[in-house]
C-alpha positions as CSV (number, residue, x, y, z in Angstrom):
1,X,-22.4,0.3,-12.4
2,X,-18.7,-0.7,-12.2
3,X,-17.6,2.2,-14.4
4,X,-19.1,4.8,-12.0
5,X,-17.0,3.2,-9.2
6,X,-13.8,2.6,-11.0
7,X,-13.4,6.0,-12.7
8,X,-13.0,7.5,-9.2
9,X,-10.1,5.2,-8.4
10,X,-7.9,5.4,-11.5
11,X,-4.5,6.7,-10.6
12,X,-2.8,9.3,-12.8
13,X,-0.9,7.7,-15.7
14,X,2.4,8.7,-14.2
15,X,1.8,6.9,-10.9
16,X,2.6,3.5,-9.5
17,X,1.5,2.1,-6.1
18,X,3.6,-0.5,-4.3
19,X,1.8,-2.3,-1.5
20,X,3.6,-4.1,1.3
21,X,2.1,-6.1,4.1
22,X,3.7,-5.0,7.4
23,X,6.7,-7.2,8.5
24,X,6.6,-9.8,11.3
25,X,4.8,-8.7,14.4
26,X,6.4,-8.9,17.8
27,X,8.6,-7.2,20.4
28,X,12.3,-6.8,21.2
29,X,13.3,-4.4,18.4
30,X,13.6,-0.6,18.2
31,X,10.7,-0.6,15.8
32,X,7.3,-0.6,17.5
33,X,5.2,-3.8,17.1
34,X,7.9,-5.6,15.1
35,X,10.1,-8.5,16.1
36,X,13.9,-8.6,15.4
37,X,13.1,-11.2,12.7
38,X,10.6,-8.7,11.3
39,X,13.2,-6.0,11.1
40,X,15.7,-8.2,9.3
41,X,13.0,-9.4,6.9
42,X,12.0,-5.8,6.0
43,X,15.6,-4.8,5.5
44,X,16.2,-7.6,3.1
45,X,13.0,-6.7,1.2
46,X,14.3,-3.1,0.8
47,X,17.6,-4.4,-0.5
48,X,16.2,-7.0,-2.8
49,X,13.2,-5.2,-4.3
50,X,13.1,-1.5,-3.4
51,X,16.7,-0.7,-4.3
52,X,16.3,-2.1,-7.8
53,X,12.9,-0.3,-8.1
54,X,14.6,3.1,-7.4
55,X,17.7,2.3,-9.6
56,X,15.5,1.3,-12.5
57,X,13.1,4.3,-12.2
58,X,13.2,7.1,-14.8
59,X,15.3,10.1,-14.0
60,X,13.3,12.5,-11.8
61,X,11.0,9.9,-10.4
62,X,9.5,10.7,-6.9
63,X,9.5,7.7,-4.6
64,X,7.1,8.4,-1.7
65,X,7.3,6.2,1.4
66,X,4.3,7.2,3.4
67,X,0.9,5.5,3.2
68,X,0.3,3.5,6.3
69,X,-2.7,2.3,8.4
70,X,-3.4,3.4,12.0
71,X,-1.4,0.4,13.3
72,X,2.2,1.1,14.4
73,X,3.6,-2.0,12.7
74,X,2.8,-0.5,9.3
75,X,4.5,2.8,10.2
76,X,7.5,0.8,11.5
77,X,7.7,-1.3,8.3
78,X,8.0,1.9,6.2
79,X,10.5,3.3,8.6
80,X,12.8,0.3,8.1
81,X,12.5,0.6,4.4
82,X,13.4,4.3,4.7
83,X,16.3,3.7,7.0
84,X,17.7,1.0,4.8
85,X,17.3,3.0,1.6
86,X,18.8,6.1,3.1
87,X,21.9,4.1,4.2
88,X,22.3,2.5,0.8
89,X,21.8,5.7,-1.3
90,X,23.5,8.2,1.1
91,X,26.6,8.6,-1.1
92,X,24.6,8.8,-4.4
93,X,24.3,12.1,-6.1
94,X,21.5,10.9,-8.4
95,X,19.2,10.3,-5.4
96,X,17.9,13.1,-3.1
97,X,16.6,11.7,0.2
98,X,14.3,13.5,2.6
99,X,13.6,11.5,5.7
100,X,10.9,12.1,8.3
101,X,13.2,13.6,10.9
102,X,14.6,16.1,8.5
103,X,11.1,17.0,7.3
104,X,9.8,17.3,10.9
105,X,12.7,19.7,11.9
106,X,12.3,21.8,8.8
107,X,8.6,22.0,9.4
108,X,9.1,23.3,13.0
109,X,11.1,26.2,11.5
110,X,9.0,27.1,8.5
111,X,5.8,25.2,8.6
112,X,4.6,22.2,6.4
113,X,3.7,24.3,3.4
114,X,7.1,26.0,3.2
115,X,8.8,22.7,3.8
116,X,6.9,21.2,0.8
117,X,8.0,24.1,-1.3
118,X,11.6,23.6,-0.1
119,X,11.5,20.0,-1.2
120,X,10.0,21.0,-4.5
121,X,12.6,23.7,-5.1
122,X,15.5,21.4,-4.3
123,X,14.1,18.7,-6.6
124,X,13.5,21.3,-9.4
125,X,17.2,22.3,-9.1
126,X,18.1,18.6,-9.7
127,X,15.7,17.6,-12.5
128,X,17.4,14.3,-13.2
129,X,17.7,13.2,-9.6
130,X,15.3,10.7,-8.2
131,X,13.6,12.0,-5.1
132,X,12.8,9.8,-2.1
133,X,10.5,11.3,0.5
134,X,9.8,9.6,3.8
135,X,6.7,10.9,5.5
136,X,4.4,8.7,7.6
137,X,0.9,9.6,6.6
138,X,-1.9,7.6,8.2
139,X,-4.7,6.7,5.8
140,X,-7.9,5.5,7.6
141,X,-8.9,3.6,4.4
142,X,-6.1,1.1,5.1
143,X,-7.7,-0.4,8.2
144,X,-11.5,-1.0,8.1
145,X,-13.1,-0.1,11.5
146,X,-15.2,-3.3,11.3
147,X,-12.1,-5.4,12.1
148,X,-12.3,-3.9,15.6
149,X,-14.8,-3.9,18.5
150,X,-16.6,-0.8,19.5
151,X,-13.5,0.5,21.5
152,X,-11.7,0.7,18.2
153,X,-8.7,-1.2,19.6
154,X,-9.8,-4.8,20.5
155,X,-9.9,-7.2,17.6
156,X,-13.4,-8.1,16.4
157,X,-14.3,-11.4,18.1
158,X,-15.9,-12.6,14.9
159,X,-12.5,-12.3,13.1
160,X,-10.9,-14.4,15.9
161,X,-13.7,-16.9,15.6
162,X,-13.2,-17.1,11.9
163,X,-9.6,-17.9,12.3
164,X,-10.2,-20.4,15.1
165,X,-12.8,-22.3,12.9
166,X,-10.0,-23.0,10.5
167,X,-7.2,-23.7,12.9
168,X,-5.6,-20.3,12.3
169,X,-5.2,-21.2,8.6
170,X,-5.4,-17.8,7.1
171,X,-5.6,-19.2,3.5
172,X,-8.8,-21.0,4.3
173,X,-10.3,-18.4,6.5
174,X,-9.9,-15.7,3.9
175,X,-11.9,-17.8,1.4
176,X,-14.8,-18.0,3.9
177,X,-14.6,-14.2,4.3
178,X,-14.7,-13.7,0.6
179,X,-17.6,-16.3,0.3
180,X,-19.8,-14.8,3.0
181,X,-18.9,-11.2,2.1
182,X,-18.7,-10.3,5.8
183,X,-22.1,-11.6,6.7
184,X,-22.3,-14.2,9.5
185,X,-25.7,-15.5,10.8
186,X,-27.5,-13.0,8.6
187,X,-25.7,-10.0,10.0
188,X,-22.8,-7.8,8.8
189,X,-20.1,-8.9,11.2
190,X,-16.9,-8.3,9.2
191,X,-16.0,-5.8,6.5
192,X,-17.3,-6.4,2.9
193,X,-14.2,-7.6,0.9
194,X,-15.2,-5.4,-2.2
195,X,-15.6,-2.3,0.0
196,X,-12.1,-3.0,1.6
197,X,-10.6,-3.3,-1.9
198,X,-12.3,-0.1,-3.1
199,X,-11.2,1.8,0.0
200,X,-7.6,0.8,-0.7
201,X,-8.0,2.2,-4.2
202,X,-9.4,5.4,-2.8
203,X,-6.4,5.7,-0.5
204,X,-4.1,5.3,-3.5
205,X,-5.9,8.0,-5.4
206,X,-6.0,10.4,-2.5
207,X,-2.3,10.1,-1.7
208,X,-1.2,10.3,-5.3
209,X,-3.3,13.5,-5.8
210,X,-1.6,15.0,-2.8
211,X,1.9,14.1,-4.0
212,X,1.0,15.3,-7.5
213,X,0.4,18.8,-6.3
214,X,4.2,19.1,-5.7
215,X,5.7,16.7,-8.1
216,X,4.7,18.3,-11.4
217,X,5.3,16.1,-14.4
218,X,7.6,13.7,-12.5
219,X,6.7,10.0,-12.3
220,X,5.4,8.9,-8.9
221,X,6.0,5.7,-7.1
222,X,4.2,5.5,-3.7
223,X,4.9,2.8,-1.2
224,X,2.1,1.8,1.1
225,X,2.1,-0.6,4.1
226,X,-1.1,-2.3,5.0
227,X,-2.5,-5.6,6.4
228,X,-3.1,-9.2,5.3
229,X,-6.7,-10.0,4.4
230,X,-7.2,-6.4,3.2
231,X,-4.4,-6.3,0.7
232,X,-5.5,-9.8,-0.4
233,X,-9.0,-8.4,-1.1
234,X,-7.4,-5.6,-3.2
235,X,-5.2,-7.9,-5.2
236,X,-8.1,-10.3,-5.8
237,X,-10.2,-7.4,-7.0
238,X,-7.6,-6.3,-9.5
239,X,-6.9,-9.8,-10.7
240,X,-10.5,-10.9,-10.9
241,X,-12.3,-8.3,-12.9
242,X,-13.4,-6.2,-9.9
243,X,-14.8,-9.2,-7.9
244,X,-13.6,-10.5,-4.6
245,X,-14.3,-14.3,-4.6
246,X,-12.6,-17.5,-3.4
247,X,-12.0,-18.3,-7.1
248,X,-10.4,-14.9,-7.7
249,X,-8.1,-15.5,-4.7
250,X,-6.9,-18.7,-6.4
251,X,-5.8,-16.6,-9.4
252,X,-3.2,-14.8,-7.2
253,X,-1.9,-18.1,-5.7
254,X,-4.5,-18.9,-3.1
255,X,-2.2,-17.9,-0.2
256,X,-2.5,-14.8,1.9
257,X,0.2,-12.1,1.2
258,X,3.3,-12.8,3.3
259,X,4.8,-10.3,5.8
260,X,6.8,-7.6,3.9
261,X,5.7,-9.1,0.6
262,X,5.3,-6.5,-2.2
263,X,2.8,-6.0,-5.0
264,X,2.9,-3.4,-7.8
265,X,-0.1,-1.6,-9.2
266,X,0.1,0.7,-12.2
267,X,-2.3,2.2,-14.8
268,X,-1.4,2.3,-18.5
269,X,-2.1,5.1,-20.9
270,X,-5.6,3.7,-21.7
271,X,-6.6,3.6,-18.0
272,X,-6.4,-0.1,-17.5
273,X,-4.9,-1.1,-14.1
274,X,-2.0,-3.6,-14.1
275,X,-1.1,-5.7,-11.1
276,X,2.3,-7.4,-10.9
277,X,2.4,-9.9,-8.1
278,X,4.3,-13.2,-7.5
279,X,5.8,-13.2,-11.0
280,X,2.4,-12.8,-12.7
281,X,0.7,-9.8,-14.3
282,X,-3.0,-9.2,-14.3
283,X,-5.0,-6.5,-16.0
284,X,-8.2,-4.9,-14.8
285,X,-9.7,-3.2,-18.0
286,X,-11.4,0.1,-17.9
287,X,-14.9,-0.6,-16.9
288,X,-16.3,1.4,-19.8
289,X,-14.6,-1.2,-22.2
290,X,-16.9,-3.9,-20.8
291,X,-20.2,-2.3,-21.6
292,X,-22.5,0.0,-19.6
293,X,-23.8,-2.7,-17.3
294,X,-20.5,-4.2,-16.4
């Protein structure tokens, strides 16, 4: 039943997950797979939403920039967020920043475990400081392999056909995907939307468990970068009682998540999961509160 699934996904009560779709794809910038327009859009998102997120966080909060898919554009999007935040907070004593280059160099000298202990020790010596950690960690759960052909690189021709049927209108195409649940002509051609959503929840749980080993009692805010369609499945799942349907998609606005757009996911003390997205708040209650056969 749904409780057996959901109990494995619930994040710790001191954790919040922030999901961003990657910024605008393209070439011509120093960030792989992102256009110059994509770079500027991600910088603006960092200034407008991530800076206030950090400034408004409790003393001692750990902000972890590091959950990305196998695609370079997600890594690059988090890198832009990191670079922008580092520049903005570089003179602040209430924010300790560990960027990926610093962590990489430290790890070469002393290994990853000792580097983690070094970060932990420095944070413990500044208990009120907010700690921003930038480590690109690839999470396979953030890009379902069924989106690709057997070579693992080429886009699934069924996905291209789905978009072409609707004139590249992602908003309409995603509804067909939700409606058919990945089955086309009686065969599983695309990922199942519910499985995509639940894999994203697993990714949240896995990364937050990892961070929790070193953060102690500190609050955790983890920033992930993923993909359209998949994040839409996750957000629909959370806003629609654990179901991914076209009707549920309408609850979150009926439009695919924009490039570099953010959503915020956080459990409360009772284990309900709150989604804040596009000025609205949705709650996915603990499955046990709905009855055994929910």
